[in-house]
C-alpha angles and dihedrals in degrees: 000000000000121000118244108271125236086241137012121233090210134009122205138149099243132025117198111197104204134027103227125112095288097047097043092044090053089049095049094048094045091049091050091055092055103272125135106231138192125194117205118195126190095204125073089245134055121235106068123213089322088068089059099048141078095273096226116152117197109224114166116194090006123157094251092064090078088063090066094038099250123143123210139161139210090242092056089047094053091046092054091045090053089048090053094046094055090201096301096106131092106242095217092057091046091049092051090047095050091044093051114033099084091051091050095048093045090049091058088052099046099034104026102036098240108163103217117198123192116232106229119217099005106131130207113266095258100037126167099012106053122080110263096008120146146157132257097036095126127096124200127173135253116249114292124217106231090196088072090069094076109190092006097058094092092036097061134068108274098184143343126246087222097059139050106265120233091010123126122215092243092054093045090057097040087052091056102267128253090325091067098040095128090063098052121122100261095169088063093045092051092052090051092046089051089054093046094245105167129203140176114015094347092052093045092051087046091063093047098044090051090051093048105034104025107028096035100029092227109178111250136175130193123203087030104125113191108228104177141009118236115225135178116200092339097313118114108234104165149326141259108228130170125240126174092348100311142086115278113194117198123190117221108192095184102027153288128269116212105211101148098125121233139302107277094135095046097090097190095045092045096048093047099045094037095044096234131129091216129031129186129169141216091205131098111277096253104090109094102148095266092157092060094050097044096043091040092063086063094050097262118173119242115212131188144197120203110283090217100099113020131110100300126127142180121242148132146253117238105226111264094010112129142163126197090358098303133090114281113231117200124203111236112241091158092097088069090066125085116266093034133100142161127237136178127228090276088064093246133128110235108179151013095283092195096061110057090195086070098037095051099061091037088057090056094054110136120216102209093195093056098032091229145106094249097196095055120127102031120200124220108223125192139154138215092280086065094041092054093054113027142044131243105216107303092348112102122195110292097028117115119247121229107248090226089066105031127042113206128197139167094230136029091245093053091049090050091052094049093049097045093247122143098266104204095048091045090055091050090048092054094046092050094047093047091052092066100027090064083065093042093253138128107182091170100060108359098240109187094028094118121070087215094062092045090051100046107038107003133100108243094200089071123083088238105028093208102044134071132144124263099224110124121085142265103058124208134202135190123190105223129210133199114281122188124205097200098269104120135185096230131059145136117303111241138181132232088280094054089251117150111245126226122234086251092059105257127108117261104240112245098010125110131171126199140169116012093345088072120073117256094245090127091059098030120191103351144056140213127190110265096023094099091057092042094053090046093054091044101047090042089054091049093047092049091051095047094048092049090051091058093225 
């Protein structure tokens, strides 16, 4: 911890470390209750991980569901949350989350001007099988005008390399989803990009950053990494940050909110906590586990849920492709399209490739005889049928693949030999799969069963949107690697006021954690698209209220 300085460079009531959903929501709420607030961001742009994501906010039984004619209930909501948690949640935290998320999301609409738009027809991951599951529970945002950010326009995330810029969720699904990406209206998108019309995560954070930094005039600094907390007799009273190459001490009379995300770019921490030998990330390179280090120096407790079934993927880096000065890793959604499967080194399929909630735990399967995770690495396999219709990352049909990324062969056996896969079994796997895929079936793993996978990555012109045979040469293969998306299994343990808990079981005065800095004890052992953004908003809202109350 840093020692208390002789003088503070800035004195405020509340310091939010991090400018994603959780930190900015806490800043807005505390400000609206009369507190002076400062936001400190490590990156050169505001918006955090939220500004790089899809911008979906999960809001069951929310008031916007009536606009799309969907009925829901609190009872169904809790049943689905309990199903996701699988017993690894802390009920008091889940109770608080479920009791508060609608108020928090509505507050951002009524007081911060966020234009929420319900996503019609998009189902829960496990719909219709899971208890309490439903459709239409997601919110996105209307297009946001980046020009309204003034001086913050160029100092905020304008788009994500992982998502189509300037395209709303409703349009993406109306245009046929990822499986129909070659037919989208790119002239319209180009016009919007030129006018800085933002969508998805960048659009969502545009609304919040305008509300905080422009409309409210909250003090904010980019490229101001916080290095240490300042505490006096166990009470957090400020931070030591860095600005322009020197220390920058900020006094926080009421408290500090840790909203710095997770540890995706701390390889040792990520590999250890996520139980992977290798770890890569699709996130911006500013998430190093700072919350665990800084709070750990004060005796903060770390908590965890199983890493087996969270938001983690496998993917690839296109040679030479970078973002923010580091290699850009893309999550591989190609396996959700027809004419594509995954196999392991033994040449066998091992999961429903279209549904990452099945593939992720299957990838972690442990062979006790061989002392190995036998399904890692997986190999993405596709044929010319796929190549003619669908993209691979930023490569559209007709573009040449770099040989360092994609292996090509005239037959399945030749492809297997080039990739180091057991050739005879691989040939049998392809033949067996094709026999049923020609009929739109996958009796082995049920690919295409869930409406969510059909809607997101499937081709709706197929009888089974996620299944198609691999029977047209040449054949292609890509070796995949672990790719995190910033949703980690370990975080700081917090209470129902978002206060960070000490190892001895009491809250650390003046210290709060929200978003991905807080352990997922409210959600437990599962994940659902939009819940990460929902919990960031909700706990940011709760932290801002508690800080303002001076409790």
